[in-house]
LOVOGU-317225 format. One record per residue (C-alpha): residue number from 1; x, y, z. Coordinates in pm, 1 decimal. Each point is the difference from the previous one (the first is absolute). Example, Ala and Ser with C-alpha at 12.3 -4.5 7.8 and 13.67 -1.06 7.14 Angstrom:
ATOM   pos         px         py         pz
ATOM     1     1230.0     -450.0      780.0
ATOM     2      137.0      344.0      -66.0
end
This chain:
ATOM   pos         px         py         pz
ATOM     1    -2208.4    -3758.2    -2170.3
ATOM     2     -351.9      136.2       27.7
ATOM     3     -102.5      333.4       -7.1
ATOM     4      -28.1       20.5      411.0
ATOM     5      350.3       29.1       -9.0
ATOM     6       -5.3      336.0     -158.9
ATOM     7     -246.9      122.5      197.0
ATOM     8     -207.0      213.0     -236.7
ATOM     9     -188.3      163.9      307.0
ATOM    10      271.6      132.0      192.9
ATOM    11        3.0      237.5     -290.0
ATOM    12     -305.2      152.5      103.5
ATOM    13      158.7       96.8      343.9
ATOM    14      338.1      147.4     -142.0
ATOM    15      -99.4      364.4       -8.5
ATOM    16     -171.5      -46.1      401.7
ATOM    17      354.5     -163.7       92.3
ATOM    18      204.0      292.1     -188.0
ATOM    19     -221.3      284.0      211.4
ATOM    20      105.0     -209.9      286.7
ATOM    21      364.5      -25.4      -65.0
ATOM    22      -21.0      394.9      -44.3
ATOM    23     -169.1       75.1      304.6
ATOM    24      233.0     -210.3      204.5
ATOM    25      322.4       98.6     -177.3
ATOM    26      -60.1      309.5     -172.8
ATOM    27      277.0      -48.7     -250.7
ATOM    28      201.9     -301.5     -178.9
ATOM    29      316.7      145.6      153.0
ATOM    30     -169.1      -63.9      326.2
ATOM    31     -103.2     -352.5      -37.0
ATOM    32      334.3      -70.6       -3.7
ATOM    33      256.2      125.7      210.9
ATOM    34      378.2      -86.3       36.1
ATOM    35      -84.8     -193.8      318.3
ATOM    36     -205.8     -239.0     -202.8
ATOM    37     -273.7       -9.9      253.1
ATOM    38     -323.6       60.0     -119.6
ATOM    39     -319.0       69.0      229.9
ATOM    40     -178.4     -371.9       62.5
ATOM    41     -239.6     -101.6     -264.0
ATOM    42      108.9      273.1     -248.1
ATOM    43      274.4     -227.4     -149.1
ATOM    44     -272.6     -267.7     -101.6
ATOM    45     -247.4      244.3     -108.9
ATOM    46      243.2      172.1     -258.3
ATOM    47       91.1     -319.4     -130.1
ATOM    48     -370.3     -117.7      -63.6
ATOM    49      -59.6      351.3     -150.6
ATOM    50      325.6      -11.9     -253.3
ATOM    51     -142.0     -409.7      -83.8
ATOM    52     -339.5      168.2      -74.0
ATOM    53      121.9      255.3     -182.3
ATOM    54      235.0     -206.8     -201.3
ATOM    55     -315.9     -249.7      -66.5
ATOM    56     -206.8      295.0     -116.9
ATOM    57      121.0       29.4     -375.3
ATOM    58     -187.5      319.0      -36.3
ATOM    59      159.8      162.0      274.4
ATOM    60      244.8      302.5       -0.1
ATOM    61      313.2      -46.3     -114.7
ATOM    62      287.3     -157.8      206.9
ATOM    63      355.3       22.9       72.6
ATOM    64      279.3     -276.5       -1.8
ATOM    65      332.9       98.4       94.3
ATOM    66      263.2     -171.1     -190.7
ATOM    67      262.9     -193.2      251.1
ATOM    68     -147.3      211.0      288.4
ATOM    69       50.9      425.6       20.2
ATOM    70      347.6      -57.4      -31.4
ATOM    71      132.4      354.3     -111.6
ATOM    72      147.0      143.1      329.0
ATOM    73       67.6     -338.5      144.4
ATOM    74       74.3     -363.1     -178.1
ATOM    75     -199.6     -242.4     -255.2
ATOM    76     -194.1     -272.4      162.4
ATOM    77       89.4      138.8      333.7
ATOM    78     -198.5        7.4      333.6
ATOM    79       78.6      379.9       10.7
ATOM    80     -170.8        1.5     -363.2
ATOM    81     -325.4     -184.5      139.2
ATOM    82       -8.2      263.4      267.5
ATOM    83       36.9      275.0     -208.9
ATOM    84     -278.3     -139.8     -202.5
ATOM    85     -231.2      -33.1      294.0
ATOM    86       72.9      381.4       77.2
ATOM    87      -78.9      112.9     -313.4
ATOM    88     -329.9     -181.1      -15.2
ATOM    89       52.0     -269.7     -338.9
ATOM    90     -218.1     -275.9      -46.5
ATOM    91      238.7     -290.6      -80.7
ATOM    92      342.6      -45.7        5.7
ATOM    93      177.6     -204.3     -229.0
ATOM    94      276.1     -245.4      103.1
ATOM    95      263.1     -219.8     -144.6
ATOM    96       64.2     -332.4      208.6
ATOM    97      275.2     -256.6      -69.2
ATOM    98      107.0     -310.7      169.1
ATOM    99      350.2      -16.0      191.5
ATOM   100      266.0     -296.4      -68.4
ATOM   101     -169.5     -109.9      367.2
ATOM   102     -360.0       -0.6     -140.9
ATOM   103      -95.5      352.0      181.4
ATOM   104     -207.6      293.3     -183.2
ATOM   105      156.5      279.9      -33.3
ATOM   106      -83.0      344.5     -151.6
ATOM   107      209.9       46.0     -328.3
ATOM   108      -92.3      107.8     -366.0
ATOM   109      341.4     -130.3     -176.8
ATOM   110      125.1     -372.0       -7.3
ATOM   111      310.9      192.9      161.2
ATOM   112      107.3      201.3      264.4
ATOM   113      214.8      210.0     -165.1
ATOM   114     -190.2      286.3      -89.6
ATOM   115     -194.2       39.6      301.0
ATOM   116      225.7      -86.9      260.9
ATOM   117      329.4       60.8       88.2
ATOM   118       48.6     -366.8      -50.4
ATOM   119       31.9     -263.7     -290.2
ATOM   120     -124.9     -310.2     -126.5
ATOM   121     -320.7     -169.9     -108.8
ATOM   122     -282.6      -27.8      248.0
ATOM   123      -17.9     -360.7      -13.9
ATOM   124      362.7      -34.8       77.2
ATOM   125      -14.1      180.3      336.8
ATOM   126     -139.1      -96.9      304.2
ATOM   127     -223.7      234.6      170.4
ATOM   128      278.4       71.6      290.8
ATOM   129      198.8       88.4     -323.1
ATOM   130     -256.6      221.8     -100.2
ATOM   131     -110.5      170.0      345.7
ATOM   132      388.1      105.5       30.8
ATOM   133      -25.3      232.5     -301.6
ATOM   134     -148.1      350.4       25.3
ATOM   135     -230.8      177.9     -316.4
ATOM   136      100.3      262.4     -236.8
ATOM   137     -193.7      302.3       13.1
ATOM   138     -273.1       41.2     -262.9
ATOM   139       33.6     -254.5     -318.3
ATOM   140      365.1      -57.0      100.7
ATOM   141      266.1      -31.4     -242.8
ATOM   142      383.1       41.7       52.6
ATOM   143      -18.3      346.6      173.0
ATOM   144     -275.1       -8.6      210.1
ATOM   145       21.5       69.9      360.4
ATOM   146      -27.6     -268.3      232.5
ATOM   147     -303.0       23.8      261.7
ATOM   148       12.0     -199.7      342.6
ATOM   149     -286.0     -280.1     -125.6
ATOM   150       60.1     -340.0      -74.5
ATOM   151     -199.3     -183.8     -246.2
ATOM   152     -355.7     -102.8      165.1
ATOM   153     -109.7     -314.0      -14.4
ATOM   154     -360.6      -72.6     -182.1
ATOM   155     -132.2      -10.1      348.7
ATOM   156      132.4      280.4      136.8
ATOM   157     -145.5      221.0     -281.4
ATOM   158     -331.7     -161.3       96.7
ATOM   159      -15.6      113.2      333.2
ATOM   160      114.7      358.4      -64.2
ATOM   161     -300.4      -11.8     -276.2
ATOM   162     -248.4     -214.5      233.0
ATOM   163     -339.7      191.1      -17.0
ATOM   164      123.8      319.3     -165.8
ATOM   165       25.7      -36.1     -375.9
ATOM   166      -33.4     -319.7     -205.5
ATOM   167      280.4     -174.0     -181.7
ATOM   168       93.4      -75.9     -382.1
ATOM   169      193.1     -340.0      115.8
ATOM   170      240.3        1.2     -378.4
ATOM   171      154.2     -363.9      131.7
ATOM   172      308.1      -37.8     -237.8
ATOM   173       72.2     -380.0      -98.6
ATOM   174     -240.4     -236.7       60.0
ATOM   175      -37.3      103.9      399.7
ATOM   176     -378.0       86.9      -38.3
ATOM   177     -113.4     -306.3      212.1
ATOM   178      239.7       72.2      250.5
ATOM   179      -93.9      360.5       65.7
ATOM   180     -360.5      -62.1       12.8
ATOM   181       68.3     -246.2      256.8
ATOM   182      180.4      260.8      178.1
ATOM   183     -262.8      255.7      -22.6
ATOM   184     -249.4     -295.4      169.0
ATOM   185      251.4      -67.9      254.9
ATOM   186       14.0      398.0       89.7
ATOM   187     -385.7       44.5      -71.9
ATOM   188        5.5      271.8     -191.6
ATOM   189      -83.9     -223.3     -365.5
ATOM   190     -298.5      301.5       -9.6
ATOM   191      201.0      253.4      -90.7
ATOM   192      198.7     -134.4     -238.9
ATOM   193      -17.0      -38.8     -400.6
ATOM   194      179.9     -225.1     -197.3
ATOM   195       62.6       50.0     -375.9
ATOM   196      134.2     -281.1     -285.0
ATOM   197       77.8       -2.6     -376.5
ATOM   198     -106.1     -386.6       15.3
ATOM   199     -322.1     -114.1     -185.8
ATOM   200     -269.9     -104.7      176.1
ATOM   201       44.1     -368.0       40.2
ATOM   202      369.9        7.5       90.6
ATOM   203       19.9     -242.1      289.1
ATOM   204      225.9      185.9      211.0
ATOM   205     -228.7      303.8       -8.1
ATOM   206     -309.5     -224.0       73.4
ATOM   207      174.3     -118.8      285.4
ATOM   208       63.9      354.9      132.5
ATOM   209     -363.9      121.7      -62.9
ATOM   210     -261.9     -282.3       32.3
ATOM   211     -154.3       -0.6      364.3
ATOM   212      142.2      315.7       77.5
ATOM   213     -168.5      323.8       77.8
ATOM   214      284.1      183.9     -189.0
ATOM   215      -24.3      323.5     -218.6
ATOM   216      159.0      -92.1     -349.2
ATOM   217       67.5      123.4     -301.1
ATOM   218      138.9     -103.0     -326.1
ATOM   219      324.1      174.2     -156.9
ATOM   220     -155.0       82.9     -403.8
ATOM   221      237.3       98.9     -264.9
ATOM   222      -26.5      124.3     -362.3
ATOM   223      339.8     -121.4      -91.7
ATOM   224      -86.3     -345.4       46.8
ATOM   225     -332.3       47.2     -206.3
ATOM   226     -269.2      -32.6      309.1
ATOM   227     -340.9       65.5     -107.6
ATOM   228     -162.3      221.8      285.3
ATOM   229     -348.8     -126.4     -137.8
ATOM   230       55.1     -374.9       37.8
ATOM   231      330.6       -9.6      229.7
ATOM   232     -207.8       22.0      317.9
ATOM   233     -208.5     -302.7      -56.2
ATOM   234      117.0     -347.1      197.2
ATOM   235      141.9      123.9      323.6
ATOM   236     -155.2     -192.6      266.3
ATOM   237       52.4      275.4      257.4
ATOM   238     -199.4      343.1     -171.8
ATOM   239      280.6      262.0      -29.3
ATOM   240      -85.6      331.2      158.1
ATOM   241      234.3      171.4     -212.6
ATOM   242      204.1        7.4     -277.3
ATOM   243      394.4       95.5      -62.6
ATOM   244       12.3      118.7     -369.0
ATOM   245      336.6       79.9     -114.7
ATOM   246      -62.9      153.1     -377.2
ATOM   247      221.9      151.2     -282.0
ATOM   248     -302.3      141.4     -219.1
ATOM   249     -240.0      255.2      173.8
ATOM   250     -266.3     -188.5     -231.7
ATOM   251       49.2     -303.0      171.6
ATOM   252     -113.3      145.3      323.6
ATOM   253     -256.9      201.7     -115.8
ATOM   254     -194.3     -258.6     -149.0
ATOM   255       37.8     -265.0      252.4
ATOM   256       -9.6      174.9      351.3
ATOM   257     -420.7       -8.4      -96.8
ATOM   258        8.0     -319.4       -2.4
ATOM   259      214.3      -62.3      335.9
ATOM   260     -224.4      232.8      183.9
ATOM   261     -300.3     -144.9      -84.9
ATOM   262      105.1     -320.6      156.3
ATOM   263      -12.7      178.6      297.4
ATOM   264      368.1       31.9       66.7
ATOM   265      256.0      283.1       51.4
ATOM   266      245.2       89.4     -289.1
ATOM   267      343.4       98.2      109.5
ATOM   268      263.1      162.7     -176.7
ATOM   269      398.2       75.0       47.9
ATOM   270      130.2      314.8     -121.1
ATOM   271      324.4      -90.8      126.4
ATOM   272      196.1      -88.4     -345.4
ATOM   273      -69.8      107.2     -358.7
ATOM   274     -118.1     -349.8     -103.4
ATOM   275     -218.4      -55.9      303.5
ATOM   276     -265.3      229.1      -87.9
ATOM   277       44.4       97.7     -376.1
ATOM   278      261.4      300.4       61.6
ATOM   279     -188.5      140.6      328.3
ATOM   280      258.2       24.5      273.7
ATOM   281       -0.9      153.9      340.7
ATOM   282      304.7      269.0      -62.2
ATOM   283     -243.3      146.6     -297.5
ATOM   284     -322.5        1.7      237.7
ATOM   285      155.1      160.6      272.4
ATOM   286       56.1      292.9     -236.0
ATOM   287     -351.9      -56.4     -191.5
ATOM   288     -218.2     -223.6      174.9
ATOM   289     -314.8       57.8     -240.6
ATOM   290      192.7      -82.2     -234.0
ATOM   291      124.7     -379.4      122.5
ATOM   292     -153.1      -86.6      346.3
ATOM   293     -333.3      173.8     -122.1
ATOM   294       11.9     -147.5     -321.4
ATOM   295       48.1     -323.0      115.1
ATOM   296     -288.1       20.0      221.0
ATOM   297     -246.8      136.8     -293.4
ATOM   298      132.4     -319.4     -168.6
ATOM   299     -135.6     -207.6      261.2
ATOM   300      266.1      -52.9      270.1
ATOM   301     -128.8       18.2      329.9
ATOM   302      288.3     -108.1      192.1
ATOM   303      335.3      137.9      -50.0
ATOM   304      356.5     -164.3      109.4
ATOM   305      242.9      343.5       53.0
ATOM   306      327.0       63.6      106.9
ATOM   307     -151.8      346.4       56.6
ATOM   308     -243.0      -65.7      233.9
ATOM   309      -41.6      290.9      224.7
ATOM   310      -28.5      237.1     -370.2
ATOM   311     -266.3     -205.8      -88.3
ATOM   312     -206.4      -11.1      311.4
ATOM   313       12.3      382.7      -44.3
ATOM   314     -111.5      -40.3     -361.5
ATOM   315     -266.2     -209.8       70.5
ATOM   316     -108.8      204.0      290.2
ATOM   317       -8.5      330.5     -181.3
ATOM   318     -213.8     -203.1     -332.1
ATOM   319     -224.1     -117.5      272.2
ATOM   320       38.4     -369.4      -84.1
ATOM   321      122.0      -80.0      342.2
end
């Protein structure tokens, strides 16, 4: 893809766009009411602003809500997306899988057991069977109470997010191409980020990326022996961000500057100890400087979290947002 795709010129307008947004809406909570009816023109302006901010690798730290803002709802649900809109997160991460009859739905696990009142593999169930299920609250599990919400389709989720928040599409299995085609059909491809562990010459990945104006992010892992200096070479679409998982801080500390030098954002996941050298959200809530702040100091400028509200508050306090 050419550099025109990345719209470098739009980043200079980002502060003006954000100022206009603030004048129109007052605060993030006002942008997305529970009715999800934005003011005319505001939705497009908000996505333009968020996209421009994402493309500005030197800009403020951005917040990604892992599986939506699910603590008071259910993960990968419409309610979790709506909660994120009211909270003012920059991006929601959603897990996408394909049903037995070829439909895309939101579901993280291969089975529906943990997060619904049903059982079985997603790939063995039809859309009608999955729609008859009800999501469990929070992270689910055996004792989690049921909600009144069915697992949403990918299209339903994107309609809920339309014009209001960026979406990181975590497509499980070989469904990236179908997910991208769905984004094109819905006309929301401009607000989606696709990520992949595939190498630059992977033909399936190139089929997804080539000729499309997609935000793309490779996943680079220390456990694979990946060099953060040379691994980004070779992609036909210049990555706008790199998701890094690392066991040692030195790997990230010495690699992050080379990625930032490529005019890309650096993404970290303090979700589990193995993702970010032992830094996790549960500890960060108690001591944010020692965890979120420390990762930012090492070079991270986009954080995926299960505690988006606390992270947003921390970034505001530190004037990083």
